[in-house]
A tleap script that builds the chain and sets N, CA, C and O, in Angstrom:
source leaprc.protein.ff14SB
mol = sequence {
  NPRO GLY LEU ALA ILE GLY ILE ALA VAL GLY
  SER SER THR GLN VAL ALA LEU LEU VAL ILE
  PRO PHE SER VAL LEU VAL ALA GLN ALA MET
  ASP GLN PRO LEU ASP LEU ASP PHE GLY ILE
  LEU ASN ALA ALA VAL VAL THR LEU SER VAL
  LEU VAL VAL LEU THR ILE ILE LEU ASP GLY
  ARG SER ASN TRP PHE LYS GLY TYR ILE LEU
  MET ALA MET TYR ALA PHE ILE ALA VAL LEU
  TYR MET TYR ILE PRO PRO ASN PHE GLY SER
  GLU ASP SER PRO VAL SER GLN ALA LEU PRO
  SER CHIE
}
set mol.1.N position { -11.948 8.042 -7.494 }
set mol.1.CA position { -10.970 8.963 -6.262 }
set mol.1.C position { -11.723 8.889 -5.417 }
set mol.1.O position { -11.138 8.486 -4.411 }
set mol.2.N position { -13.142 9.123 -5.176 }
set mol.2.CA position { -13.593 9.766 -4.156 }
set mol.2.C position { -14.199 8.240 -3.450 }
set mol.2.O position { -14.098 7.998 -2.247 }
set mol.3.N position { -14.846 7.276 -4.479 }
set mol.3.CA position { -15.103 5.921 -3.893 }
set mol.3.C position { -14.056 5.304 -3.208 }
set mol.3.O position { -14.368 4.626 -2.229 }
set mol.4.N position { -12.735 5.407 -3.554 }
set mol.4.CA position { -11.375 4.806 -2.783 }
set mol.4.C position { -11.143 5.499 -1.410 }
set mol.4.O position { -11.006 4.817 -0.395 }
set mol.5.N position { -11.103 6.687 -1.386 }
set mol.5.CA position { -11.241 7.575 -0.539 }
set mol.5.C position { -12.084 7.050 1.135 }
set mol.5.O position { -11.747 6.859 2.304 }
set mol.6.N position { -13.441 6.994 0.208 }
set mol.6.CA position { -14.498 6.383 1.096 }
set mol.6.C position { -14.701 4.946 1.462 }
set mol.6.O position { -15.635 4.511 2.134 }
set mol.7.N position { -13.768 4.296 0.968 }
set mol.7.CA position { -13.647 2.458 1.000 }
set mol.7.C position { -12.754 2.604 2.598 }
set mol.7.O position { -13.045 1.971 3.612 }
set mol.8.N position { -11.703 3.542 2.470 }
set mol.8.CA position { -10.734 3.395 3.099 }
set mol.8.C position { -10.943 3.893 4.389 }
set mol.8.O position { -10.490 3.247 5.333 }
set mol.9.N position { -11.635 5.071 4.614 }
set mol.9.CA position { -12.309 5.682 5.806 }
set mol.9.C position { -12.961 5.077 5.914 }
set mol.9.O position { -12.684 4.354 6.870 }
set mol.10.N position { -14.116 4.754 5.339 }
set mol.10.CA position { -15.004 3.728 5.913 }
set mol.10.C position { -14.837 2.599 7.033 }
set mol.10.O position { -15.494 2.377 8.050 }
set mol.11.N position { -13.539 1.862 6.387 }
set mol.11.CA position { -12.976 0.633 6.856 }
set mol.11.C position { -12.474 0.668 8.552 }
set mol.11.O position { -12.636 -0.012 9.565 }
set mol.12.N position { -11.737 1.977 8.112 }
set mol.12.CA position { -10.993 2.442 9.708 }
set mol.12.C position { -12.110 2.982 10.532 }
set mol.12.O position { -11.889 3.053 11.741 }
set mol.13.N position { -13.667 3.509 9.944 }
set mol.13.CA position { -14.385 4.062 10.996 }
set mol.13.C position { -14.841 2.892 11.608 }
set mol.13.O position { -15.079 2.759 12.808 }
set mol.14.N position { -15.002 1.675 10.341 }
set mol.14.CA position { -15.638 0.065 11.065 }
set mol.14.C position { -15.115 -0.264 11.685 }
set mol.14.O position { -15.762 -1.075 12.348 }
set mol.15.N position { -13.544 -0.120 12.220 }
set mol.15.CA position { -12.652 -0.712 12.756 }
set mol.15.C position { -12.589 -0.273 14.070 }
set mol.15.O position { -12.334 -1.062 14.980 }
set mol.16.N position { -12.839 1.147 14.301 }
set mol.16.CA position { -12.917 1.576 15.616 }
set mol.16.C position { -14.127 1.710 15.970 }
set mol.16.O position { -14.081 1.983 17.170 }
set mol.17.N position { -15.414 1.674 15.560 }
set mol.17.CA position { -16.722 1.641 15.871 }
set mol.17.C position { -17.169 0.695 16.405 }
set mol.17.O position { -17.987 0.735 17.323 }
set mol.18.N position { -16.447 -0.825 15.644 }
set mol.18.CA position { -17.298 -2.050 15.923 }
set mol.18.C position { -16.232 -3.135 16.462 }
set mol.18.O position { -16.417 -3.810 17.475 }
set mol.19.N position { -15.337 -3.190 15.816 }
set mol.19.CA position { -14.110 -4.501 16.117 }
set mol.19.C position { -13.442 -4.165 17.584 }
set mol.19.O position { -13.038 -4.984 18.410 }
set mol.20.N position { -13.440 -2.975 17.659 }
set mol.20.CA position { -12.702 -2.820 19.019 }
set mol.20.C position { -13.711 -2.889 20.355 }
set mol.20.O position { -13.200 -3.216 21.426 }
set mol.21.N position { -14.689 -2.678 20.315 }
set mol.21.CA position { -15.705 -2.678 21.334 }
set mol.21.C position { -16.002 -4.390 21.570 }
set mol.21.O position { -16.081 -4.964 22.656 }
set mol.22.N position { -16.109 -4.874 20.465 }
set mol.22.CA position { -16.105 -6.251 20.075 }
set mol.22.C position { -15.537 -7.098 20.801 }
set mol.22.O position { -15.944 -7.917 21.625 }
set mol.23.N position { -14.427 -6.780 20.360 }
set mol.23.CA position { -12.997 -7.437 20.913 }
set mol.23.C position { -13.067 -7.249 22.387 }
set mol.23.O position { -13.031 -8.341 22.955 }
set mol.24.N position { -13.172 -6.056 23.350 }
set mol.24.CA position { -13.416 -5.935 24.407 }
set mol.24.C position { -14.699 -6.766 25.206 }
set mol.24.O position { -14.659 -7.116 26.385 }
set mol.25.N position { -15.780 -6.976 24.313 }
set mol.25.CA position { -16.949 -7.778 24.926 }
set mol.25.C position { -16.231 -9.135 24.869 }
set mol.25.O position { -16.265 -9.587 26.013 }
set mol.26.N position { -15.768 -9.753 24.271 }
set mol.26.CA position { -14.993 -10.864 23.999 }
set mol.26.C position { -14.216 -11.140 25.009 }
set mol.26.O position { -14.179 -12.237 25.566 }
set mol.27.N position { -13.667 -10.336 25.254 }
set mol.27.CA position { -12.276 -10.279 26.195 }
set mol.27.C position { -12.799 -10.587 27.917 }
set mol.27.O position { -12.260 -11.127 28.884 }
set mol.28.N position { -13.846 -10.065 27.723 }
set mol.28.CA position { -14.413 -9.853 29.091 }
set mol.28.C position { -15.309 -11.587 29.481 }
set mol.28.O position { -15.451 -12.093 30.594 }
set mol.29.N position { -15.873 -12.264 27.837 }
set mol.29.CA position { -16.261 -13.465 28.329 }
set mol.29.C position { -15.930 -14.320 28.486 }
set mol.29.O position { -16.444 -15.320 28.988 }
set mol.30.N position { -14.377 -13.992 27.833 }
set mol.30.CA position { -12.890 -15.052 28.074 }
set mol.30.C position { -12.247 -14.707 29.432 }
set mol.30.O position { -11.169 -15.199 29.764 }
set mol.31.N position { -13.040 -13.719 30.323 }
set mol.31.CA position { -12.015 -13.769 31.608 }
set mol.31.C position { -10.644 -12.947 31.239 }
set mol.31.O position { -9.766 -13.062 32.094 }
set mol.32.N position { -10.353 -12.216 30.217 }
set mol.32.CA position { -9.070 -11.886 29.554 }
set mol.32.C position { -9.170 -10.121 29.875 }
set mol.32.O position { -10.099 -9.515 29.339 }
set mol.33.N position { -8.238 -9.393 30.712 }
set mol.33.CA position { -8.276 -8.018 30.989 }
set mol.33.C position { -8.035 -7.308 30.010 }
set mol.33.O position { -6.836 -7.059 29.887 }
set mol.34.N position { -9.075 -6.624 28.814 }
set mol.34.CA position { -8.977 -5.660 28.282 }
set mol.34.C position { -9.957 -4.331 28.093 }
set mol.34.O position { -11.179 -4.366 27.945 }
set mol.35.N position { -9.211 -3.292 28.130 }
set mol.35.CA position { -10.560 -1.929 28.498 }
set mol.35.C position { -10.222 -1.329 27.183 }
set mol.35.O position { -9.305 -1.724 26.463 }
set mol.36.N position { -11.107 -0.248 26.894 }
set mol.36.CA position { -10.339 0.826 26.231 }
set mol.36.C position { -10.011 2.328 26.531 }
set mol.36.O position { -10.364 3.439 26.135 }
set mol.37.N position { -8.831 1.571 27.775 }
set mol.37.CA position { -8.136 2.690 27.978 }
set mol.37.C position { -6.720 2.318 27.173 }
set mol.37.O position { -6.088 1.347 27.588 }
set mol.38.N position { -6.266 2.986 26.157 }
set mol.38.CA position { -5.334 2.854 25.425 }
set mol.38.C position { -4.154 3.529 25.858 }
set mol.38.O position { -3.056 3.197 25.410 }
set mol.39.N position { -4.328 4.749 26.964 }
set mol.39.CA position { -3.078 5.412 27.274 }
set mol.39.C position { -2.793 6.544 26.290 }
set mol.39.O position { -3.289 6.606 25.165 }
set mol.40.N position { -1.894 7.489 26.852 }
set mol.40.CA position { -1.967 8.747 26.169 }
set mol.40.C position { -0.909 8.484 24.901 }
set mol.40.O position { -1.142 8.888 23.762 }
set mol.41.N position { -0.039 7.946 25.175 }
set mol.41.CA position { 0.642 7.624 23.815 }
set mol.41.C position { -0.041 6.839 22.465 }
set mol.41.O position { 0.103 7.306 21.335 }
set mol.42.N position { -0.611 5.901 22.662 }
set mol.42.CA position { -1.379 5.411 21.652 }
set mol.42.C position { -2.734 6.652 21.236 }
set mol.42.O position { -3.032 7.006 20.095 }
set mol.43.N position { -3.442 7.175 22.660 }
set mol.43.CA position { -4.458 8.394 21.610 }
set mol.43.C position { -3.331 9.212 20.467 }
set mol.43.O position { -3.455 9.258 19.243 }
set mol.44.N position { -2.326 9.761 21.235 }
set mol.44.CA position { -2.182 10.818 20.451 }
set mol.44.C position { -1.514 10.254 18.935 }
set mol.44.O position { -1.691 10.740 17.818 }
set mol.45.N position { -0.861 9.304 19.248 }
set mol.45.CA position { -0.614 8.372 17.724 }
set mol.45.C position { -1.858 8.534 16.684 }
set mol.45.O position { -1.827 8.876 15.502 }
set mol.46.N position { -3.075 8.139 17.595 }
set mol.46.CA position { -4.507 8.006 16.931 }
set mol.46.C position { -5.181 9.297 16.301 }
set mol.46.O position { -5.980 9.373 15.369 }
set mol.47.N position { -4.640 10.249 17.060 }
set mol.47.CA position { -5.089 11.469 16.704 }
set mol.47.C position { -4.166 12.188 15.450 }
set mol.47.O position { -4.701 12.822 14.540 }
set mol.48.N position { -2.704 11.981 15.560 }
set mol.48.CA position { -2.127 12.822 14.759 }
set mol.48.C position { -2.330 12.300 13.440 }
set mol.48.O position { -2.606 13.011 12.474 }
set mol.49.N position { -2.121 10.399 13.382 }
set mol.49.CA position { -2.453 10.313 12.161 }
set mol.49.C position { -3.925 10.088 11.556 }
set mol.49.O position { -4.130 9.630 10.432 }
set mol.50.N position { -4.841 10.449 12.397 }
set mol.50.CA position { -6.074 11.042 12.171 }
set mol.50.C position { -5.985 12.479 10.767 }
set mol.50.O position { -6.519 12.711 9.683 }
set mol.51.N position { -4.803 13.217 11.822 }
set mol.51.CA position { -5.136 14.850 11.180 }
set mol.51.C position { -4.093 14.585 9.965 }
set mol.51.O position { -4.332 14.991 8.828 }
set mol.52.N position { -2.860 13.834 10.317 }
set mol.52.CA position { -1.929 13.948 8.436 }
set mol.52.C position { -2.908 13.277 7.629 }
set mol.52.O position { -2.789 13.710 6.483 }
set mol.53.N position { -4.001 12.250 7.711 }
set mol.53.CA position { -4.632 11.505 6.689 }
set mol.53.C position { -5.420 12.117 6.358 }
set mol.53.O position { -5.699 12.000 5.165 }
set mol.54.N position { -6.319 13.213 7.271 }
set mol.54.CA position { -7.161 14.299 6.931 }
set mol.54.C position { -6.919 15.368 6.184 }
set mol.54.O position { -7.754 15.698 5.343 }
set mol.55.N position { -5.727 16.107 6.358 }
set mol.55.CA position { -5.070 16.654 5.471 }
set mol.55.C position { -4.079 16.179 4.065 }
set mol.55.O position { -3.735 16.961 3.179 }
set mol.56.N position { -3.792 14.956 4.116 }
set mol.56.CA position { -3.829 14.780 2.818 }
set mol.56.C position { -4.669 14.302 1.779 }
set mol.56.O position { -4.266 14.341 0.617 }
set mol.57.N position { -5.941 13.795 2.101 }
set mol.57.CA position { -7.093 13.432 1.618 }
set mol.57.C position { -8.064 14.564 1.266 }
set mol.57.O position { -8.943 14.442 0.412 }
set mol.58.N position { -7.824 15.774 2.047 }
set mol.58.CA position { -8.563 16.630 2.047 }
set mol.58.C position { -9.160 17.543 0.357 }
set mol.58.O position { -10.293 17.952 0.105 }
set mol.59.N position { -7.904 17.609 -0.521 }
set mol.59.CA position { -8.305 18.068 -1.899 }
set mol.59.C position { -8.571 17.287 -2.653 }
set mol.59.O position { -8.804 17.757 -3.767 }
set mol.60.N position { -8.724 15.309 -2.489 }
set mol.60.CA position { -9.134 14.553 -3.291 }
set mol.60.C position { -8.028 14.019 -4.239 }
set mol.60.O position { -8.306 13.034 -4.923 }
set mol.61.N position { -6.697 14.627 -4.349 }
set mol.61.CA position { -5.685 14.589 -5.390 }
set mol.61.C position { -4.580 13.762 -4.865 }
set mol.61.O position { -4.783 13.460 -3.689 }
set mol.62.N position { -3.525 13.316 -5.326 }
set mol.62.CA position { -2.755 13.194 -4.925 }
set mol.62.C position { -1.371 12.876 -5.534 }
set mol.62.O position { -1.242 12.326 -6.627 }
set mol.63.N position { -0.259 13.296 -4.677 }
set mol.63.CA position { 1.157 12.994 -5.914 }
set mol.63.C position { 2.286 12.265 -4.899 }
set mol.63.O position { 2.036 11.528 -3.945 }
set mol.64.N position { 3.479 12.651 -5.347 }
set mol.64.CA position { 4.489 11.634 -4.755 }
set mol.64.C position { 4.967 12.187 -3.609 }
set mol.64.O position { 5.691 11.576 -2.824 }
set mol.65.N position { 4.461 13.741 -3.414 }
set mol.65.CA position { 4.806 14.323 -1.901 }
set mol.65.C position { 4.406 13.801 -0.558 }
set mol.65.O position { 4.990 13.529 0.491 }
set mol.66.N position { 2.669 13.755 -1.192 }
set mol.66.CA position { 1.966 13.111 -0.235 }
set mol.66.C position { 1.856 11.911 0.246 }
set mol.66.O position { 1.265 11.610 1.283 }
set mol.67.N position { 2.533 11.039 -0.639 }
set mol.67.CA position { 2.841 9.657 -0.287 }
set mol.67.C position { 3.938 9.356 0.530 }
set mol.67.O position { 4.081 8.332 1.198 }
set mol.68.N position { 4.961 10.623 0.408 }
set mol.68.CA position { 6.190 10.591 1.124 }
set mol.68.C position { 6.213 10.453 2.742 }
set mol.68.O position { 6.838 9.810 3.586 }
set mol.69.N position { 4.869 11.709 2.681 }
set mol.69.CA position { 4.520 12.043 4.317 }
set mol.69.C position { 3.611 11.032 4.376 }
set mol.69.O position { 3.378 10.997 5.584 }
set mol.70.N position { 2.835 10.052 3.791 }
set mol.70.CA position { 2.073 9.058 4.452 }
set mol.70.C position { 3.551 7.980 4.997 }
set mol.70.O position { 3.598 7.476 6.119 }
set mol.71.N position { 4.602 7.812 3.981 }
set mol.71.CA position { 5.230 6.860 4.096 }
set mol.71.C position { 6.341 7.386 5.568 }
set mol.71.O position { 6.691 6.581 6.432 }
set mol.72.N position { 6.684 8.656 5.567 }
set mol.72.CA position { 7.500 9.212 6.663 }
set mol.72.C position { 6.804 8.976 8.255 }
set mol.72.O position { 7.424 8.588 9.245 }
set mol.73.N position { 5.682 9.247 8.199 }
set mol.73.CA position { 4.513 9.458 9.276 }
set mol.73.C position { 4.823 7.606 10.028 }
set mol.73.O position { 5.170 7.231 11.148 }
set mol.74.N position { 4.529 6.965 8.926 }
set mol.74.CA position { 4.251 5.747 9.540 }
set mol.74.C position { 5.786 5.028 9.855 }
set mol.74.O position { 5.897 4.149 10.709 }
set mol.75.N position { 6.729 5.429 9.199 }
set mol.75.CA position { 8.183 5.508 9.781 }
set mol.75.C position { 8.272 5.737 11.586 }
set mol.75.O position { 8.341 4.994 12.565 }
set mol.76.N position { 8.231 7.000 11.368 }
set mol.76.CA position { 8.134 7.725 12.415 }
set mol.76.C position { 7.479 7.222 13.789 }
set mol.76.O position { 8.043 7.367 14.874 }
set mol.77.N position { 6.179 6.594 13.618 }
set mol.77.CA position { 5.300 5.895 14.307 }
set mol.77.C position { 6.070 4.599 14.819 }
set mol.77.O position { 6.304 4.542 16.027 }
set mol.78.N position { 6.542 3.405 13.879 }
set mol.78.CA position { 7.408 2.613 13.756 }
set mol.78.C position { 8.637 2.414 15.077 }
set mol.78.O position { 8.788 1.507 15.896 }
set mol.79.N position { 9.500 3.885 14.809 }
set mol.79.CA position { 10.904 4.309 15.643 }
set mol.79.C position { 9.797 4.724 16.795 }
set mol.79.O position { 10.300 4.230 17.804 }
set mol.80.N position { 8.957 5.159 17.073 }
set mol.80.CA position { 8.783 5.555 18.128 }
set mol.80.C position { 8.476 4.690 19.067 }
set mol.80.O position { 8.964 4.684 20.197 }
set mol.81.N position { 7.280 3.577 18.440 }
set mol.81.CA position { 7.482 2.380 19.549 }
set mol.81.C position { 8.446 1.719 19.376 }
set mol.81.O position { 8.611 1.129 20.444 }
set mol.82.N position { 9.145 1.455 18.752 }
set mol.82.CA position { 10.462 0.390 18.919 }
set mol.82.C position { 11.374 1.137 20.207 }
set mol.82.O position { 12.103 0.321 20.771 }
set mol.83.N position { 11.448 2.454 20.723 }
set mol.83.CA position { 12.047 2.896 21.371 }
set mol.83.C position { 11.266 3.540 22.660 }
set mol.83.O position { 11.823 4.330 23.423 }
set mol.84.N position { 10.385 3.261 22.759 }
set mol.84.CA position { 9.616 3.222 24.362 }
set mol.84.C position { 10.219 2.287 25.171 }
set mol.84.O position { 10.476 1.163 24.740 }
set mol.85.N position { 10.528 2.702 26.543 }
set mol.85.CA position { 10.734 1.765 27.134 }
set mol.85.C position { 9.199 0.456 27.527 }
set mol.85.O position { 8.014 0.518 27.201 }
set mol.86.N position { 9.754 -0.300 28.105 }
set mol.86.CA position { 8.333 -1.313 28.119 }
set mol.86.C position { 7.191 -1.324 28.930 }
set mol.86.O position { 6.187 -2.030 28.837 }
set mol.87.N position { 7.575 -0.148 30.016 }
set mol.87.CA position { 6.872 -0.163 30.979 }
set mol.87.C position { 6.072 1.629 31.281 }
set mol.87.O position { 5.555 2.109 32.290 }
set mol.88.N position { 6.315 2.227 29.815 }
set mol.88.CA position { 5.527 3.419 29.615 }
set mol.88.C position { 4.460 3.635 29.914 }
set mol.88.O position { 3.848 2.731 29.346 }
set mol.89.N position { 3.717 4.251 30.457 }
set mol.89.CA position { 2.559 4.371 30.848 }
set mol.89.C position { 1.828 3.918 32.070 }
set mol.89.O position { 0.788 4.419 32.498 }
set mol.90.N position { 2.534 2.844 32.621 }
set mol.90.CA position { 2.510 1.896 33.768 }
set mol.90.C position { 2.955 2.878 35.405 }
set mol.90.O position { 3.700 3.783 35.781 }
set mol.91.N position { 1.867 1.900 35.954 }
set mol.91.CA position { 1.973 2.986 37.603 }
set mol.91.C position { 3.558 3.175 37.689 }
set mol.91.O position { 4.103 4.279 37.688 }
set mol.92.N position { 4.099 2.181 37.750 }
set mol.92.CA position { 5.427 2.060 38.397 }
set mol.92.C position { 6.656 2.620 37.361 }
set mol.92.O position { 7.774 2.175 37.623 }
set mol.93.N position { 6.552 3.547 36.218 }
set mol.93.CA position { 6.996 3.814 35.319 }
set mol.93.C position { 7.623 5.353 36.000 }
set mol.93.O position { 7.049 6.008 36.870 }
set mol.94.N position { 8.931 5.699 35.348 }
set mol.94.CA position { 9.548 6.809 36.402 }
set mol.94.C position { 8.625 8.177 36.002 }
set mol.94.O position { 8.337 9.097 36.768 }
set mol.95.N position { 8.237 8.032 34.525 }
set mol.95.CA position { 7.243 8.767 34.099 }
set mol.95.C position { 5.833 9.540 35.131 }
set mol.95.O position { 5.510 10.681 35.461 }
set mol.96.N position { 5.276 8.045 35.361 }
set mol.96.CA position { 4.224 8.574 35.967 }
set mol.96.C position { 4.842 8.803 37.581 }
set mol.96.O position { 4.596 9.883 38.118 }
set mol.97.N position { 5.264 8.258 37.977 }
set mol.97.CA position { 5.763 8.722 39.535 }
set mol.97.C position { 6.211 10.136 39.436 }
set mol.97.O position { 5.977 10.875 40.392 }
set mol.98.N position { 6.970 10.703 38.150 }
set mol.98.CA position { 7.259 12.190 38.399 }
set mol.98.C position { 5.983 12.810 38.600 }
set mol.98.O position { 5.842 13.611 39.524 }
set mol.99.N position { 5.120 12.544 37.895 }
set mol.99.CA position { 3.797 13.442 37.527 }
set mol.99.C position { 2.643 13.171 39.116 }
set mol.99.O position { 2.397 12.144 39.749 }
set mol.100.N position { 2.186 14.564 39.289 }
set mol.100.CA position { 1.399 14.477 40.504 }
set mol.100.C position { -0.084 13.766 40.662 }
set mol.100.O position { -0.923 14.268 39.914 }
set mol.101.N position { -0.467 12.903 41.332 }
set mol.101.CA position { -1.449 12.233 41.361 }
set mol.101.C position { -2.387 13.089 41.767 }
set mol.101.O position { -2.139 13.992 42.566 }
set mol.102.N position { -3.690 12.857 41.189 }
set mol.102.CA position { -5.070 13.438 41.504 }
set mol.102.C position { -5.843 13.568 43.048 }
set mol.102.O position { -6.966 14.065 43.136 }
savepdb mol mol.pdb
quit
């Protein structure tokens, strides 16, 4: 079980530390707008996902309820992204206009 968990966590770490910054550099070379500002919603989803996975794999054992929790988290994230407005987090969204500017 330790090897499988190590491979799964290592792969996600590799994507976070190598593939995403490499994609930003490739986008700059192609004159396409791409930066590492993912927005508050995406950062919150990634943080919550990391916390859920950490609590699930901490003891190194698995059962049906832990699988259910992971699938429920996946469904929650899918429904969240399905129902957010298209301009959520942009400068012209009602949420951004209601917040005070710095």
